[in-house]
MDAnalysis code that builds the backbone (N, CA, C; Angstrom):
import MDAnalysis as mda
import numpy as np

u = mda.Universe.empty(726, n_residues=242, atom_resindex=np.repeat(np.arange(242), 3), trajectory=True)
u.add_TopologyAttr("name", ["N", "CA", "C"] * 242)
u.add_TopologyAttr("resid", np.arange(1, 243))
u.add_TopologyAttr("resname", ["UNK", "UNK", "UNK", "UNK", "UNK", "UNK", "UNK", "UNK", "UNK", "UNK", "UNK", "UNK", "UNK", "UNK", "UNK", "UNK", "UNK", "UNK", "UNK", "UNK", "UNK", "UNK", "UNK", "UNK", "UNK", "UNK", "UNK", "UNK", "UNK", "UNK", "UNK", "UNK", "UNK", "UNK", "UNK", "UNK", "UNK", "UNK", "UNK", "UNK", "UNK", "UNK", "UNK", "UNK", "UNK", "UNK", "UNK", "UNK", "UNK", "UNK", "UNK", "UNK", "UNK", "UNK", "UNK", "UNK", "UNK", "UNK", "UNK", "UNK", "UNK", "UNK", "UNK", "UNK", "UNK", "UNK", "UNK", "UNK", "UNK", "UNK", "UNK", "UNK", "UNK", "UNK", "UNK", "UNK", "UNK", "UNK", "UNK", "UNK", "UNK", "UNK", "UNK", "UNK", "UNK", "UNK", "UNK", "UNK", "UNK", "UNK", "UNK", "UNK", "UNK", "UNK", "UNK", "UNK", "UNK", "UNK", "UNK", "UNK", "UNK", "UNK", "UNK", "UNK", "UNK", "UNK", "UNK", "UNK", "UNK", "UNK", "UNK", "UNK", "UNK", "UNK", "UNK", "UNK", "UNK", "UNK", "UNK", "UNK", "UNK", "UNK", "UNK", "UNK", "UNK", "UNK", "UNK", "UNK", "UNK", "UNK", "UNK", "UNK", "UNK", "UNK", "UNK", "UNK", "UNK", "UNK", "UNK", "UNK", "UNK", "UNK", "UNK", "UNK", "UNK", "UNK", "UNK", "UNK", "UNK", "UNK", "UNK", "UNK", "UNK", "UNK", "UNK", "UNK", "UNK", "UNK", "UNK", "UNK", "UNK", "UNK", "UNK", "UNK", "UNK", "UNK", "UNK", "UNK", "UNK", "UNK", "UNK", "UNK", "UNK", "UNK", "UNK", "UNK", "UNK", "UNK", "UNK", "UNK", "UNK", "UNK", "UNK", "UNK", "UNK", "UNK", "UNK", "UNK", "UNK", "UNK", "UNK", "UNK", "UNK", "UNK", "UNK", "UNK", "UNK", "UNK", "UNK", "UNK", "UNK", "UNK", "UNK", "UNK", "UNK", "UNK", "UNK", "UNK", "UNK", "UNK", "UNK", "UNK", "UNK", "UNK", "UNK", "UNK", "UNK", "UNK", "UNK", "UNK", "UNK", "UNK", "UNK", "UNK", "UNK", "UNK", "UNK", "UNK", "UNK", "UNK", "UNK", "UNK", "UNK", "UNK", "UNK", "UNK", "UNK", "UNK", "UNK", "UNK", "UNK", "UNK"])
u.atoms.positions = np.array([
    [142.890, -167.312, -129.036],
    [143.409, -166.060, -128.489],
    [143.230, -166.045, -126.973],
    [144.069, -165.276, -126.301],
    [143.975, -165.153, -124.853],
    [144.435, -163.756, -124.447],
    [144.257, -163.439, -123.166],
    [144.642, -162.125, -122.661],
    [146.110, -162.104, -122.256],
    [146.805, -161.045, -122.638],
    [148.108, -160.699, -122.075],
    [147.954, -159.272, -121.578],
    [147.587, -159.130, -120.287],
    [147.145, -157.822, -119.827],
    [145.890, -157.434, -120.581],
    [145.848, -156.226, -121.116],
    [144.694, -155.758, -121.870],
    [144.801, -156.073, -123.364],
    [145.909, -156.703, -123.764],
    [146.078, -157.093, -125.165],
    [145.519, -158.487, -125.391],
    [145.080, -158.751, -126.623],
    [144.713, -160.093, -127.029],
    [145.858, -160.648, -127.877],
    [146.348, -161.814, -127.494],
    [147.460, -162.437, -128.213],
    [147.110, -163.905, -128.473],
    [147.859, -164.535, -129.353],
    [147.667, -165.954, -129.603],
    [148.102, -166.749, -128.363],
    [147.394, -167.831, -128.086],
    [147.756, -168.664, -126.936],
    [149.213, -169.109, -127.020],
    [149.683, -169.386, -128.216],
    [151.054, -169.866, -128.395],
    [152.095, -168.796, -128.056],
    [151.676, -167.537, -127.984],
    [152.609, -166.432, -127.721],
    [152.680, -166.057, -126.249],
    [151.647, -166.364, -125.471],
    [151.553, -165.788, -124.129],
    [152.684, -166.231, -123.212],
    [153.002, -167.515, -123.199],
    [154.035, -167.999, -122.285],
    [155.356, -167.274, -122.505],
    [155.693, -167.042, -123.760],
    [156.936, -166.339, -124.067],
    [156.879, -164.889, -123.594],
    [155.742, -164.238, -123.802],
    [155.591, -162.847, -123.371],
    [155.663, -162.722, -121.855],
    [154.981, -163.626, -121.153],
    [155.039, -163.611, -119.686],
    [156.459, -163.917, -119.221],
    [157.111, -164.856, -119.900],
    [158.488, -165.168, -119.552],
    [159.401, -163.967, -119.663],
    [159.219, -163.176, -120.705],
    [160.025, -161.964, -120.877],
    [159.806, -160.989, -119.718],
    [158.555, -160.862, -119.275],
    [158.247, -159.966, -118.154],
    [159.023, -160.388, -116.917],
    [158.960, -161.683, -116.570],
    [159.581, -162.121, -115.330],
    [161.091, -162.254, -115.446],
    [161.620, -162.440, -116.653],
    [163.068, -162.338, -116.834],
    [163.550, -160.951, -116.426],
    [162.764, -159.946, -116.788],
    [163.152, -158.569, -116.506],
    [163.020, -158.219, -115.030],
    [161.945, -158.687, -114.386],
    [161.669, -158.225, -113.014],
    [162.268, -159.123, -111.946],
    [162.766, -160.325, -112.307],
    [163.220, -161.295, -111.305],
    [164.198, -160.717, -110.284],
    [165.253, -159.979, -110.686],
    [166.216, -159.509, -109.681],
    [165.615, -158.551, -108.654],
    [164.552, -157.849, -109.024],
    [163.951, -156.876, -108.100],
    [162.528, -157.282, -107.679],
    [162.161, -158.536, -107.955],
    [160.773, -158.962, -107.754],
    [160.328, -158.785, -106.300],
    [161.139, -159.237, -105.359],
    [160.730, -159.171, -103.946],
    [160.727, -157.743, -103.428],
    [161.699, -156.953, -103.829],
    [161.703, -155.543, -103.454],
    [160.467, -154.841, -103.999],
    [160.136, -155.141, -105.253],
    [158.969, -154.508, -105.852],
    [157.680, -154.935, -105.154],
    [157.589, -156.197, -104.748],
    [156.402, -156.636, -104.009],
    [156.244, -155.850, -102.713],
    [157.359, -155.609, -102.036],
    [157.301, -154.812, -100.803],
    [156.835, -153.393, -101.094],
    [157.388, -152.796, -102.148],
    [157.018, -151.422, -102.480],
    [155.572, -151.345, -102.961],
    [155.141, -152.333, -103.747],
    [153.789, -152.310, -104.302],
    [152.730, -152.458, -103.226],
    [153.014, -153.297, -102.229],
    [151.983, -153.622, -101.239],
    [152.242, -153.000, -99.877],
    [153.329, -152.244, -99.750],
    [153.667, -151.727, -98.430],
    [154.030, -152.847, -97.467],
    [154.477, -153.982, -98.008],
    [154.838, -155.126, -97.186],
    [153.677, -156.026, -96.814],
    [152.454, -155.639, -97.196],
    [151.277, -156.408, -96.786],
    [151.274, -157.804, -97.409],
    [151.909, -157.967, -98.573],
    [151.943, -159.296, -99.194],
    [152.565, -160.320, -98.263],
    [153.446, -159.894, -97.365],
    [154.060, -160.820, -96.413],
    [153.037, -161.334, -95.401],
    [152.105, -160.481, -95.007],
    [151.033, -160.919, -94.109],
    [150.106, -161.904, -94.820],
    [149.803, -161.626, -96.091],
    [148.962, -162.550, -96.866],
    [149.639, -163.912, -96.977],
    [150.921, -163.921, -97.253],
    [151.644, -165.193, -97.390],
    [151.738, -165.922, -96.056],
    [151.896, -165.180, -94.966],
    [151.915, -165.807, -93.645],
    [150.582, -166.492, -93.358],
    [149.494, -165.846, -93.757],
    [148.161, -166.444, -93.602],
    [148.064, -167.714, -94.439],
    [148.563, -167.664, -95.664],
    [148.544, -168.831, -96.552],
    [149.325, -169.990, -95.934],
    [150.497, -169.711, -95.395],
    [151.332, -170.747, -94.787],
    [150.649, -171.336, -93.556],
    [149.978, -170.503, -92.781],
    [149.240, -171.013, -91.615],
    [148.177, -172.011, -92.060],
    [147.509, -171.728, -93.172],
    [146.466, -172.634, -93.668],
    [147.057, -173.948, -94.181],
    [148.270, -173.909, -94.694],
    [148.941, -175.136, -95.124],
    [149.223, -176.039, -93.929],
    [149.561, -175.422, -92.775],
    [149.941, -176.172, -91.571],
    [151.102, -177.108, -91.900],
    [152.249, -176.558, -92.271],
    [153.315, -177.350, -92.903],
    [153.824, -178.531, -92.090],
    [153.841, -178.436, -90.758],
    [154.424, -179.533, -89.989],
    [153.636, -180.831, -90.106],
    [152.375, -180.734, -90.579],
    [151.558, -181.939, -90.705],
    [151.479, -182.439, -92.142],
    [152.222, -181.815, -93.051],
    [152.116, -182.120, -94.482],
    [153.373, -182.843, -94.944],
    [153.202, -183.898, -95.743],
    [154.350, -184.664, -96.217],
    [154.981, -184.050, -97.467],
    [154.168, -183.785, -98.489],
    [154.697, -183.275, -99.757],
    [153.933, -182.015, -100.154],
    [154.660, -180.922, -100.350],
    [154.080, -179.646, -100.775],
    [154.641, -179.297, -102.147],
    [153.775, -178.932, -103.076],
    [154.210, -178.383, -104.358],
    [153.791, -176.924, -104.404],
    [154.769, -176.049, -104.605],
    [154.539, -174.607, -104.709],
    [154.722, -174.223, -106.175],
    [153.614, -173.942, -106.846],
    [153.645, -173.676, -108.289],
    [153.758, -172.171, -108.528],
    [154.760, -171.795, -109.315],
    [155.008, -170.382, -109.574],
    [155.683, -169.692, -108.405],
    [156.344, -170.465, -107.558],
    [156.941, -169.906, -106.339],
    [158.414, -169.641, -106.447],
    [158.867, -169.223, -107.620],
    [160.276, -169.147, -107.948],
    [161.191, -168.501, -106.930],
    [160.797, -167.367, -106.345],
    [161.723, -166.676, -105.441],
    [161.688, -167.222, -104.024],
    [160.785, -168.158, -103.739],
    [160.920, -168.959, -102.530],
    [160.183, -168.530, -101.285],
    [159.425, -167.457, -101.296],
    [158.795, -166.983, -100.055],
    [157.959, -168.061, -99.374],
    [157.075, -168.712, -100.118],
    [156.199, -169.719, -99.523],
    [157.016, -170.923, -99.077],
    [157.954, -171.360, -99.900],
    [158.783, -172.510, -99.553],
    [159.585, -172.255, -98.281],
    [160.174, -171.072, -98.168],
    [160.961, -170.772, -96.972],
    [160.067, -170.766, -95.725],
    [158.882, -170.179, -95.852],
    [157.963, -170.147, -94.718],
    [157.541, -171.536, -94.298],
    [157.272, -172.407, -95.271],
    [156.882, -173.788, -94.961],
    [158.039, -174.563, -94.338],
    [159.243, -174.330, -94.844],
    [160.425, -175.018, -94.291],
    [160.645, -174.606, -92.836],
    [160.503, -173.339, -92.561],
    [160.686, -172.847, -91.192],
    [159.645, -173.418, -90.235],
    [158.473, -173.780, -90.768],
    [157.393, -174.336, -89.944],
    [157.459, -175.858, -89.854],
    [158.467, -176.468, -90.466],
    [158.664, -177.892, -90.270],
    [158.424, -178.786, -91.454],
    [158.094, -178.229, -92.623],
    [157.891, -179.072, -93.811],
    [159.221, -179.681, -94.253],
    [159.185, -180.966, -94.621],
    [160.404, -181.672, -94.999],
    [160.610, -181.799, -96.500],
    [159.526, -181.772, -97.285],
    [159.645, -182.006, -98.728],
    [158.797, -180.982, -99.480],
    [159.466, -180.026, -100.095],
    [158.798, -178.965, -100.845],
    [159.385, -178.933, -102.253],
    [158.515, -178.972, -103.243],
    [158.938, -178.816, -104.628],
    [158.477, -177.444, -105.106],
    [159.421, -176.590, -105.455],
    [159.103, -175.301, -106.063],
    [159.188, -175.483, -107.568],
    [158.064, -175.265, -108.241],
    [158.004, -175.442, -109.695],
    [157.635, -174.106, -110.331],
    [158.507, -173.599, -111.170],
    [158.284, -172.307, -111.813],
    [158.739, -172.412, -113.262],
    [157.982, -171.808, -114.156],
    [158.322, -171.878, -115.575],
    [159.483, -170.954, -115.934],
    [159.814, -170.041, -115.024],
    [160.810, -169.021, -115.327],
    [162.129, -169.328, -114.621],
    [163.159, -169.600, -115.398],
    [164.451, -169.982, -114.841],
    [165.083, -168.844, -114.048],
    [164.897, -167.615, -114.481],
    [165.472, -166.476, -113.771],
    [164.906, -166.364, -112.355],
    [163.602, -166.593, -112.205],
    [162.985, -166.546, -110.879],
    [163.520, -167.667, -109.990],
    [163.699, -168.854, -110.564],
    [164.250, -169.964, -109.791],
    [165.670, -169.668, -109.319],
    [166.467, -169.025, -110.163],
    [167.833, -168.676, -109.764],
    [167.821, -167.722, -108.577],
    [166.889, -166.776, -108.590],
    [166.759, -165.865, -107.451],
    [166.408, -166.662, -106.195],
    [165.471, -167.600, -106.322],
    [165.072, -168.405, -105.174],
    [166.208, -169.248, -104.630],
    [166.942, -169.906, -105.516],
    [168.087, -170.717, -105.061],
    [169.117, -169.865, -104.336],
    [169.417, -168.699, -104.876],
    [170.388, -167.819, -104.238],
    [169.901, -167.351, -102.870],
    [168.614, -167.065, -102.771],
    [168.058, -166.675, -101.471],
    [168.146, -167.827, -100.472],
    [167.921, -169.049, -100.939],
    [168.033, -170.211, -100.051],
    [169.455, -170.355, -99.512],
    [170.445, -170.169, -100.386],
    [171.842, -170.244, -99.955],
    [172.134, -169.155, -98.932],
    [171.649, -167.953, -99.189],
    [171.864, -166.848, -98.247],
    [171.254, -167.140, -96.879],
    [170.159, -167.921, -96.859],
    [169.485, -168.275, -95.605],
    [170.018, -169.577, -95.008],
    [171.017, -170.148, -95.654],
    [171.601, -171.420, -95.218],
    [170.572, -172.541, -95.225],
    [169.659, -172.487, -96.194],
    [168.686, -173.565, -96.390],
    [169.223, -174.457, -97.501],
    [169.713, -175.621, -97.105],
    [170.369, -176.504, -98.069],
    [169.448, -177.626, -98.523],
    [168.739, -178.251, -97.606],
    [167.885, -179.379, -97.935],
    [166.413, -179.056, -97.759],
    [165.584, -179.979, -98.224],
    [164.147, -179.863, -98.014],
    [163.386, -179.168, -99.125],
    [164.094, -178.431, -99.986],
    [163.448, -177.720, -101.091],
    [164.109, -178.136, -102.399],
    [163.290, -178.559, -103.353],
    [163.758, -178.878, -104.707],
    [163.240, -177.818, -105.660],
    [164.127, -177.317, -106.514],
    [163.781, -176.258, -107.454],
    [163.706, -176.849, -108.855],
    [162.531, -176.739, -109.485],
    [162.315, -177.372, -110.789],
    [161.661, -176.396, -111.758],
    [162.188, -176.348, -112.971],
    [161.585, -175.536, -114.020],
    [160.468, -176.348, -114.670],
    [159.242, -175.830, -114.621],
    [158.121, -176.562, -115.181],
    [156.913, -175.673, -115.352],
    [155.984, -176.146, -116.166],
    [154.800, -175.397, -116.568],
    [153.618, -175.790, -115.685],
    [152.879, -174.808, -115.177],
    [151.700, -175.078, -114.356],
    [150.656, -175.884, -115.105],
    [150.685, -175.834, -116.430],
    [149.711, -176.567, -117.236],
    [150.164, -177.986, -117.569],
    [151.390, -178.334, -117.216],
    [151.923, -179.687, -117.461],
    [153.006, -179.947, -116.426],
    [152.607, -180.135, -115.191],
    [153.555, -180.226, -114.087],
    [154.402, -181.497, -114.176],
    [155.696, -181.401, -113.905],
    [156.572, -182.574, -113.896],
    [156.441, -183.337, -112.574],
    [155.216, -183.728, -112.252],
    [154.891, -184.366, -110.979],
    [153.959, -185.545, -111.255],
    [154.201, -186.679, -110.598],
    [153.352, -187.853, -110.779],
    [151.957, -187.609, -110.212],
    [150.984, -188.229, -110.808],
    [149.594, -188.089, -110.368],
    [149.413, -188.654, -108.962],
    [148.603, -187.941, -108.168],
    [148.221, -188.435, -106.853],
    [149.342, -188.565, -105.856],
    [150.332, -187.670, -105.915],
    [151.499, -187.780, -105.021],
    [151.684, -186.591, -104.093],
    [150.813, -185.598, -104.156],
    [151.021, -184.326, -103.456],
    [149.965, -184.142, -102.367],
    [150.416, -183.752, -101.179],
    [149.492, -183.475, -100.077],
    [148.895, -182.077, -100.172],
    [149.728, -181.088, -100.516],
    [149.264, -179.705, -100.645],
    [149.810, -179.086, -101.918],
    [148.907, -178.561, -102.719],
    [149.253, -177.773, -103.905],
    [149.000, -176.321, -103.530],
    [150.054, -175.510, -103.546],
    [149.907, -174.101, -103.184],
    [150.469, -173.239, -104.306],
    [149.834, -172.114, -104.522],
    [150.313, -171.174, -105.533],
    [149.978, -169.760, -105.091],
    [150.900, -168.840, -105.330],
    [150.694, -167.446, -104.936],
    [151.092, -166.530, -106.088],
    [150.140, -165.777, -106.580],
    [150.372, -164.767, -107.624],
    [150.925, -165.379, -108.906],
    [150.483, -166.575, -109.214],
    [150.919, -167.264, -110.433],
    [149.774, -167.463, -111.406],
    [148.603, -167.835, -110.914],
    [147.533, -168.316, -111.784],
    [147.079, -167.289, -112.818],
    [147.205, -166.022, -112.508],
    [146.744, -165.039, -113.494],
    [147.702, -164.934, -114.682],
    [148.858, -165.567, -114.584],
    [149.838, -165.509, -115.665],
    [149.829, -166.727, -116.576],
    [149.057, -167.760, -116.218],
    [149.045, -168.954, -117.066],
    [148.186, -168.696, -118.306],
    [148.449, -169.472, -119.347],
    [147.712, -169.287, -120.597],
    [146.321, -169.895, -120.514],
    [146.238, -171.126, -120.038],
    [144.964, -171.845, -119.946],
    [144.693, -172.172, -118.486],
    [143.950, -171.303, -117.835],
    [143.697, -171.439, -116.408],
    [142.988, -172.747, -116.091],
    [142.055, -173.153, -116.920],
    [141.340, -174.401, -116.675],
    [142.293, -175.588, -116.668],
    [143.270, -175.588, -117.568],
    [144.241, -176.665, -117.625],
    [145.117, -176.682, -116.375],
    [145.531, -175.526, -115.898],
    [146.354, -175.457, -114.687],
    [145.592, -175.988, -113.475],
    [144.305, -175.692, -113.396],
    [143.494, -176.197, -112.288],
    [143.305, -177.709, -112.385],
    [143.147, -178.219, -113.589],
    [143.052, -179.670, -113.769],
    [144.354, -180.361, -113.354],
    [145.481, -179.714, -113.633],
    [146.771, -180.255, -113.209],
    [146.878, -180.273, -111.689],
    [146.354, -179.248, -111.027],
    [146.367, -179.234, -109.567],
    [145.623, -180.450, -109.023],
    [144.458, -180.716, -109.594],
    [143.697, -181.885, -109.133],
    [144.445, -183.179, -109.440],
    [145.063, -183.249, -110.600],
    [145.750, -184.483, -111.000],
    [146.847, -184.867, -110.017],
    [147.653, -183.910, -109.592],
    [148.815, -184.242, -108.769],
    [148.459, -184.448, -107.301],
    [147.300, -183.948, -106.862],
    [146.912, -184.086, -105.459],
    [146.491, -185.513, -105.135],
    [146.855, -185.947, -103.937],
    [146.339, -187.198, -103.405],
    [144.865, -187.027, -103.032],
    [144.097, -188.108, -102.951],
    [142.776, -188.003, -102.314],
    [142.937, -187.439, -100.900],
    [142.165, -186.419, -100.584],
    [142.331, -185.708, -99.324],
    [143.324, -184.566, -99.385],
    [143.932, -184.369, -100.565],
    [144.910, -183.301, -100.725],
    [144.261, -181.930, -100.777],
    [145.030, -180.911, -100.408],
    [144.525, -179.550, -100.229],
    [145.066, -178.627, -101.325],
    [144.187, -177.872, -101.941],
    [144.529, -176.844, -102.927],
    [144.383, -175.480, -102.268],
    [145.413, -174.645, -102.398],
    [145.369, -173.283, -101.869],
    [145.948, -172.324, -102.898],
    [145.245, -171.238, -103.131],
    [145.692, -170.244, -104.113],
    [145.515, -168.847, -103.547],
    [146.611, -168.104, -103.458],
    [146.588, -166.682, -103.125],
    [146.780, -165.908, -104.412],
    [145.819, -165.049, -104.737],
    [145.905, -164.296, -105.985],
    [145.217, -162.949, -105.818],
    [145.734, -161.948, -106.523],
    [145.035, -160.667, -106.579],
    [143.631, -160.892, -107.123],
    [142.683, -160.087, -106.640],
    [141.304, -160.373, -106.985],
    [140.521, -159.078, -107.159],
    [139.213, -159.164, -107.019],
    [138.333, -158.021, -107.252],
    [138.045, -157.317, -105.931],
    [138.406, -156.048, -105.842],
    [138.202, -155.285, -104.614],
    [136.718, -155.183, -104.307],
    [136.375, -155.445, -103.038],
    [134.972, -155.523, -102.644],
    [134.369, -154.168, -102.276],
    [135.196, -153.200, -101.909],
    [134.701, -151.900, -101.448],
    [134.860, -150.861, -102.556],
    [133.762, -150.195, -102.988],
    [133.838, -149.261, -104.124],
    [134.883, -148.164, -103.948],
    [134.953, -147.538, -102.772],
    [135.907, -146.453, -102.557],
    [137.339, -146.974, -102.648],
    [137.583, -148.117, -102.031],
    [138.909, -148.719, -102.098],
    [139.253, -149.094, -103.534],
    [138.250, -149.541, -104.294],
    [138.471, -149.919, -105.684],
    [138.969, -148.741, -106.505],
    [138.378, -147.564, -106.306],
    [138.798, -146.377, -107.052],
    [140.235, -145.999, -106.722],
    [140.575, -146.033, -105.434],
    [141.932, -145.693, -105.001],
    [142.933, -146.706, -105.553],
    [142.549, -147.973, -105.499],
    [143.420, -149.046, -105.968],
    [143.658, -148.953, -107.466],
    [142.613, -148.624, -108.229],
    [142.787, -148.460, -109.675],
    [143.763, -147.331, -109.990],
    [143.602, -146.222, -109.291],
    [144.498, -145.087, -109.530],
    [145.941, -145.457, -109.195],
    [146.116, -146.178, -108.099],
    [147.461, -146.601, -107.705],
    [148.043, -147.570, -108.732],
    [147.225, -148.545, -109.154],
    [147.711, -149.603, -110.043],
    [148.176, -149.066, -111.384],
    [147.427, -148.106, -111.933],
    [147.699, -147.696, -113.308],
    [148.495, -146.391, -113.425],
    [148.656, -145.684, -112.323],
    [149.442, -144.455, -112.356],
    [150.733, -144.574, -111.546],
    [150.620, -145.102, -110.324],
    [151.786, -145.147, -109.437],
    [152.646, -146.385, -109.689],
    [151.991, -147.542, -109.807],
    [152.734, -148.795, -109.931],
    [153.677, -148.825, -111.136],
    [153.241, -148.463, -112.347],
    [154.199, -148.462, -113.464],
    [155.360, -147.487, -113.253],
    [155.085, -146.373, -112.570],
    [156.152, -145.410, -112.297],
    [157.179, -146.001, -111.332],
    [156.692, -146.702, -110.295],
    [157.607, -147.379, -109.379],
    [158.444, -148.404, -110.133],
    [157.782, -149.149, -111.024],
    [158.501, -150.131, -111.827],
    [159.594, -149.516, -112.664],
    [159.309, -148.355, -113.217],
    [160.290, -147.660, -114.049],
    [161.477, -147.195, -113.215],
    [161.209, -146.637, -112.032],
    [162.263, -146.056, -111.205],
    [163.109, -147.138, -110.535],
    [162.448, -148.156, -109.963],
    [163.149, -149.148, -109.150],
    [163.680, -150.299, -109.980],
    [162.837, -150.824, -110.872],
    [163.226, -152.007, -111.654],
    [163.657, -151.663, -113.072],
    [163.472, -150.404, -113.491],
    [163.856, -150.005, -114.831],
    [162.983, -150.596, -115.909],
    [161.719, -150.928, -115.564],
    [160.837, -151.578, -116.538],
    [159.394, -151.178, -116.256],
    [158.965, -150.105, -116.888],
    [157.591, -149.638, -116.710],
    [156.583, -150.605, -117.327],
    [156.900, -151.128, -118.518],
    [155.948, -151.972, -119.236],
    [155.617, -153.241, -118.476],
    [156.622, -153.829, -117.813],
    [156.382, -155.072, -117.067],
    [155.353, -154.855, -115.972],
    [155.462, -153.743, -115.271],
    [154.529, -153.494, -114.171],
    [153.190, -152.971, -114.667],
    [153.171, -152.399, -115.854],
    [151.892, -152.097, -116.492],
    [151.158, -153.403, -116.786],
    [151.898, -154.399, -117.307],
    [151.288, -155.705, -117.567],
    [150.766, -156.335, -116.279],
    [151.567, -156.282, -115.204],
    [151.146, -156.915, -113.955],
    [149.850, -156.302, -113.441],
    [149.716, -154.977, -113.554],
    [148.480, -154.321, -113.145],
    [147.312, -154.758, -114.020],
    [147.549, -154.823, -115.311],
    [146.477, -155.224, -116.238],
    [146.078, -156.682, -116.023],
    [147.049, -157.536, -115.734],
    [146.749, -158.959, -115.561],
    [145.833, -159.190, -114.364],
    [145.960, -158.362, -113.348],
    [145.081, -158.471, -112.185],
    [143.637, -158.205, -112.594],
    [143.424, -157.208, -113.439],
    [142.059, -156.858, -113.848],
    [141.442, -157.911, -114.757],
    [142.278, -158.678, -115.440],
    [141.761, -159.702, -116.340],
    [141.490, -161.030, -115.622],
    [141.962, -161.155, -114.395],
    [141.769, -162.418, -113.685],
    [140.324, -162.524, -113.203],
    [139.744, -163.744, -113.226],
    [138.334, -163.887, -112.828],
    [138.090, -163.423, -111.397],
    [136.963, -162.780, -111.136],
    [136.615, -162.402, -109.761],
    [136.417, -163.640, -108.889],
    [136.305, -163.422, -107.601],
    [136.354, -164.500, -106.628],
    [135.371, -165.635, -106.918],
    [134.107, -165.300, -107.115],
    [133.098, -166.349, -107.282],
    [133.300, -167.121, -108.585],
    [133.672, -166.426, -109.646],
    [133.906, -167.100, -110.921],
    [135.105, -168.032, -110.829],
    [136.162, -167.585, -110.168],
    [137.334, -168.442, -110.008],
    [136.985, -169.665, -109.162],
    [136.180, -169.470, -108.122],
    [135.736, -170.603, -107.301],
    [134.980, -171.617, -108.154],
    [134.125, -171.130, -109.056],
    [133.383, -172.034, -109.938],
    [134.320, -172.793, -110.873],
    [135.383, -172.132, -111.345],
    [136.355, -172.797, -112.209],
    [137.100, -173.900, -111.453],
    [137.411, -173.640, -110.195],
    [138.078, -174.654, -109.371],
    [137.176, -175.876, -109.230],
    [135.899, -175.640, -108.984],
    [134.947, -176.747, -108.875],
    [134.819, -177.494, -110.194],
    [134.802, -176.769, -111.310],
    [134.704, -177.400, -112.627],
    [135.907, -178.306, -112.905],
    [137.052, -177.988, -112.293],
    [138.254, -178.810, -112.489],
    [138.201, -180.102, -111.677],
    [137.165, -180.263, -110.861],
    [136.990, -181.507, -110.116],
    [137.381, -181.443, -108.661],
    [137.747, -180.270, -108.168],
    [138.037, -180.107, -106.748],
    [136.747, -179.774, -106.000],
    [136.725, -180.081, -104.722],
    [135.494, -179.953, -103.956],
    [135.717, -179.117, -102.699],
    [134.587, -178.827, -102.021],
    [134.600, -177.989, -100.810],
    [135.342, -176.680, -101.091],
    [134.985, -176.047, -102.183],
    [135.647, -174.816, -102.610],
    [135.150, -173.643, -101.771],
    [136.075, -172.834, -101.293],
    [135.723, -171.628, -100.543],
    [136.788, -170.575, -100.796],
    [136.496, -169.354, -100.400],
    [137.515, -168.306, -100.502],
    [137.305, -167.270, -99.409],
    [138.402, -166.604, -99.061],
    [138.379, -165.499, -98.106],
    [139.071, -164.310, -98.733],
    [138.426, -163.158, -98.707],
    [139.073, -161.929, -99.144],
    [140.098, -161.479, -98.112],
    [141.182, -160.903, -98.572],
    [142.154, -160.267, -97.691],
    [142.337, -158.825, -98.156],
    [142.466, -157.938, -97.188],
    [142.632, -156.506, -97.476],
    [141.526, -155.989, -98.383],
    [140.290, -156.304, -98.007],
    [139.145, -155.782, -98.741],
    [138.952, -156.346, -100.128],
    [139.559, -157.501, -100.398],
    [139.424, -158.112, -101.716],
    [140.527, -157.740, -102.689],
    [141.521, -156.976, -102.243],
    [142.681, -156.733, -103.105],
    [143.276, -158.075, -103.521],
    [143.240, -159.013, -102.599],
    [143.620, -160.386, -102.902],
    [142.613, -161.315, -102.244],
    [142.668, -162.580, -102.633],
    [141.790, -163.588, -102.042],
    [142.554, -164.904, -101.953],
    [142.215, -165.676, -100.928],
    [142.770, -167.018, -100.770],
    [141.650, -168.013, -101.034],
    [141.813, -168.807, -102.088],
    [140.864, -169.863, -102.421],
    [141.376, -171.199, -101.882],
    [140.453, -171.974, -101.352],
    [140.783, -173.282, -100.781],
    [139.846, -174.326, -101.387],
    [140.383, -175.525, -101.632],
    [139.576, -176.637, -102.129],
    [140.302, -177.935, -101.798],
    [139.581, -179.047, -101.984],
    [140.128, -180.343, -101.639],
    [139.877, -181.349, -102.765],
    [140.817, -182.271, -102.906],
    [140.541, -183.421, -103.775],
    [139.945, -184.519, -102.889],
    [138.724, -184.882, -103.154],
    [138.034, -185.873, -102.330],
    [138.168, -187.253, -102.976],
])
């Protein structure tokens, strides 16, 4: 059994349930991110891209990056080879269409694949990056092991994910927003209250910063660290394959 938001479901069911959520929200995913975060998610992603330092990286794999934000940012900073791998075909279609709208033709490959079984050869990736994906995988330990597998020695792991708020007062406000306002926004803007209820619940089920750091280390990555952003609403974890 595993978590699907606050529900317990069979591991064999979770991928399909998560897929249904993102099939529904894909057309409005980026708009909803702006509304949910007041646009702050763009600052978090800019920070993530700065840490990648794309102009010095040969091969970047962006896991769960279907709509393309990280890939576009890396391409603009000089990255030549980016693989966007997402299990959800609807999200990838949104990303491809956005790339065409931006006149980005080369440098980004869009591939449908599972974070727990990446269609990538071992030891071929300079940077493994993921943003707001890991809390949706069924077996987090397996996804982290896959990150280590595909990285070259000296390769960099970076993960931006919602996390545990560090300030008690902010935590109370954030909880009220997540469970009262966010599903209502989802209903009005995206026409899907349940999907955004799940997204809020999935954040609460994701391991807090220190526990997630320990899981990254258990997967065989080293020099694990993390930085809270916006008071711990999200965190950026960093590690290396040595």
